[in-house]
N, C-alpha and C positions, 0 to 999 in steps of 0.2 A: 504493500500500500504506500502511496505517496504521502509525504509529510503534509500536515495541514498548513495552508498558506496563511501568513500573518501580515499585518500592516508593514512590518519591517521588510518583508520580501517585496511588497509593492513599492515601498520607498526606495529600496536598492535598485529596482528595475528602472524607476523614473528619475533616480538621482535627486530625490528630495528627502526631507525629514519625515520620520514616522508621525510626528505631531501634525505635519501638514496633511498627510494622508488621513489621519483620524478626523481632523477638522473637516476635510472635504467630504468624507463619508457621512458625517453627521450634519451636513448642510450649514456649517458655520459661515455667517455672513462676511467674515473677514477674508475668506478664500475667494479668489477670482473664479468667475463662472467657467472660464476655459480650463483652469486647473482642476476644478471640481469634476467637470465632464471627463477629462483625461484620466483622473484617478478612478472614477466609476467604471469607465470603459476598460481600463487595465485590470481592475479588481474582478470584473466579470470574466475577462479572458483568462485570468489565472484561477477561476473558480473559487474566489475568496468568499467565505461566509462569516458574517459578523457574529460575535458571541452575544446572543441576546441577553443572557443573564448578566454578563459584565456591563452591557449597555444599560440594563435596568438599574444596576447598582450605581452607575455613574449619573444617570439622568433622573433616577427616582421614579421612573415610569417603565412598566413592562408591557403595557397595553393588553394585559391578561386580566380577566375577571373570574373570580371563583364563584361557583353556584353550588350550594349544598341542598340536597333534597332527601327525603326519606327513601325514595326509590324512583327510578326512571321508568319502570314498566307500569306506569299509571298514566292514563290519558291526561289527567289534570296537570301533573307535574311536567309531563312531556310538552304540553301546550304552553305552560308558563315559561319553560326553557326556550321554546321556539320564539315566544314574544320578546324575551330578553335578548336573544341573538339578533332578531330582526331589527331591534332598536339600536343595539350597540355596534353591530358590524359596520354600518356606514361611518361610524366614528373611529374605525380602526381597531376595535377591540376584539379579542378572541376569548371564548368561554371555556373554562376548565370545570368539568362537572364531577362532583363527588356525591356519593350516596352514604347515608348513615344506617340504613336498614333498621331504623328505630333503636340504634345503639348509642348510648351516651358516650361510650368509649370511642367509637368510630367518629362521632361528631367532634369530639375533642381532638382526635388525630387529624381529621380533615382541616380544622381551623388552623392548627399549628403548621400543617404541611403547606397550606395555601399561603400563609404568612412567609414561610421559608422560601416559597417560590416567587416572592416579591410581587404578588398580585396587587392591582391598583384598587381593588374593592372586593367585598364579599356580599353576595345576595343569598339569603338562605331561608328555609322553612325548618323550624326546630323539631327535634324528636318528640315523641309522645311519652318519653320516660320522665318521671317527675323529679328525679335527683337533680340537685342544682349543679351547674357547671360554669358558674360565672367567671372563674379564673381564666378560661380559654377566651371568653368574650372580652374580658378586660385586657388581655394580651393584644387582641386585635385593635382595641381602641387606643391603647398606649402607643401602638405603632402608627397611629393617626391614619389607619386604613378605614375608609367608609364602610359601614356595615348597615345593610338594609334587610329587614325581615319581610317576608311575604307569606300570606295565608296564616301559618302558625307563627306566633311571635312571643317575645318575652318583654317585660317592662324593664328597660335599661335606659337610663338617662342619656340623651344625646343620640339615640339610635332611632332611625326612621322606620316606618312600616307601611306596607300596602296590604290591606285586607278587604274583605267584603263585610257588609253589615249582617253578621250571622244572626244577631238577635231578630232583625226584621225578617230574615229568611225563615227562621223557625216560627215566627209569629204568623207570617202570611200562609205558610203551609198548614199550620194547625187551624187557622181561621177558615181556610178552604175546606178542610175535612169537616169542620163544624157545619159549614154551609151546605155540605152534602148530606147532612143529617146524622153524622157520627156524634155520639155522646160519651163514649168510653174509649178515649184515645190514648194509646200507649206510645212510649218514646224509647227508641234505641239510641242511647247516648254513648259517645266515646269517652275518653278520659277527661273529666271536667277540670283537671288541673291545667289543661290547655284551654285558652280563652275561646277558641272557635267552637268547641263542644259545650263549654259552659254557657256561652251566649245563645247557642241554638236551643239548649234546654230552657234557658230563662225566657226566650221568646215563646216557646211552646207553653210554658207554665202561665205566662202573662195572658196569652190568648184564651186559655181555659178560664182564667179568673175574670177576664173582661166579658166573657159570654156566659157567666154564671154557672160554669161547670166545675165540679169539685176536682181538685188535684189529688191524685192518689199515688203515693210513693211506690206502691207495688207495680204500677204501670211503667215505671222507669227502669230499664235494664241496660247496664253497661255492656256494650258489645264491641268486638273488633270489627274492622272493615273487611268482612269476608262473608261468603255465601253460607258457609257452615255455621258461623256465629248467628246469622239471621234465623236459620232453621232451629237452632237450639233455643233461641230466645222465644220464638213462637211456641215451642213445646212448653216452656215455663208459663207463658201467659195464658194458654188455653187450659191450664190446670187450676187457675184461680176460680174462686167461687163466682165472681162476676167477670168473665173474660172480656177483653176489649173488643170493639168493633172496627178499630182502625189502628194503624201504626204510622207514626212519623219517624223515619229513620234518619240518623245523621250520616248514613252511608248508603249509597246506591247498591253496593254489593250485599250488605246486610238486608236491604229491602228486597233484593232479588231472592235471597235465601228464604225470607219470610213468605214470599209469593209461592215459591216452590213447595214449601211445607204446607201452606194452606191448601194448595191444589191437591196435594197428596191426601189431604183429609176431606176432600170434596166440599170445601168451603168456597162458595161463589164470590169471585172478585169482579166488580166492586159491590155487587148487590147485597152481599152479607158482610163483607169486610173490605175496607179501603186501605190502600198502602201508598205511601209517598216517601221518596228518598231525598238525597242531597248530593249534589255535584254535577248532575246532568251528564253522566258518563255516556259515551256513544251508544251502548247497547240499550239504554233506556227507551230510546225512540224507535228502535228497529225491531223490537220484539212484537210478536202478535198481540200480546197484552202489554202495550207500551206503559212505561212507568212514569208517574208524576215525579218531578224532581226540580230542585233549585239550581239554576245555572250560576256558577261562581265567576264567570268571565275570565278563565285562566289566561287566555292570550292577552287580553287587556291588562290583567294583573302583572304579567311579565313585562309588557311594554312600559307600564307605569313605574314598576320597580327600577327598570333601567333608566327612565327619565329622572327619577329621584336621585339615582347615583350620579348621573351626568350633571345635575344641578349642584351636587355637593363637590364633585371633583373640579368643577369649573370655577368654584369660589377661590379667590386669591387669599382671603383671610383664613385664619386657622380655626375660627369659630364656625362650627357646623350647626345649622338650624334644624332641630328635630322636626320631622314632618310626618304626620299621620294621615294617610290617604285611605278613605273608606269607600269602596265601590258598592253600588246598589245591586242587590240580588234580584233575580228574575225567576218567578215561578212558572214552570211549564206544566200545565194541567193535561194529563193524558188518561188513558183508559183505566189504569189501576185504581183511580180514586174518583172518577167522574161518573155519576149515576144518571146524568141528564144530557151531556153533550155528545156522547158516542153511541 
């Protein structure tokens, strides 16, 4: 293998200093245009490659952005990442994607790895594990690296976030079920230590109270975002003395599991039992029994998260203004919960 070409090799060939080559390659205004063009042409002919890490260390900019998500095999997070890339790529940024798989340890490793990689910012959705891990976040902030939360967030001073109004999403969905004649509405809740699930629950509860319907603790079941979890939750609910006649699920996958279990028990949907989910996953509208769900606008969430980052990185002062962007949810009413329109 041939040895790697350096700026000293280019300088020797052109009989100029290495400093002049470096300035020319980095578009220093003190270098004549003719010299810059000659250096660039010679560098290309010698197959010279700039050391991006060294350049980042010198300039303080790598043009790389870290994105941390629980998993990428999810339409929601894949769409958020797409939005981030679409917004940042025209500005010259590349995206480095990390997954936590809901592990606090991996989240911690991701944060430190991205900082070591000299990223210009980190956009992330936190894990659903309740253990505190503020040390890693503080390390990011101490390095003066912009940190923006999307979807799942933590309360950290100076950190911006982009979320949807989960409370309103929960409220609108529950109100719709009430309007369809449901009076015993159960709720599949995620880990309420995460604000997104807590707020969806609070919206559900408030809608019941506003419509004079008693809130029952036994109707609230913590479930994972999986089909199997939805099936197991329905089994528990149907054993109650007064079983519910509807479910508002914080997860489309759990909602799908609930529907499968109800069908196996020959319970008619939506005539006897209504089901609604959250996230508007693609499968919800393509099923024969389409599923009512709340759209979280993931593409727009990604784009908005990127815009918040660009606003922060473009500021010349060191004071970053904390920004909380809240997007409006949109309820898509479909066959699984509508007794009148289908």
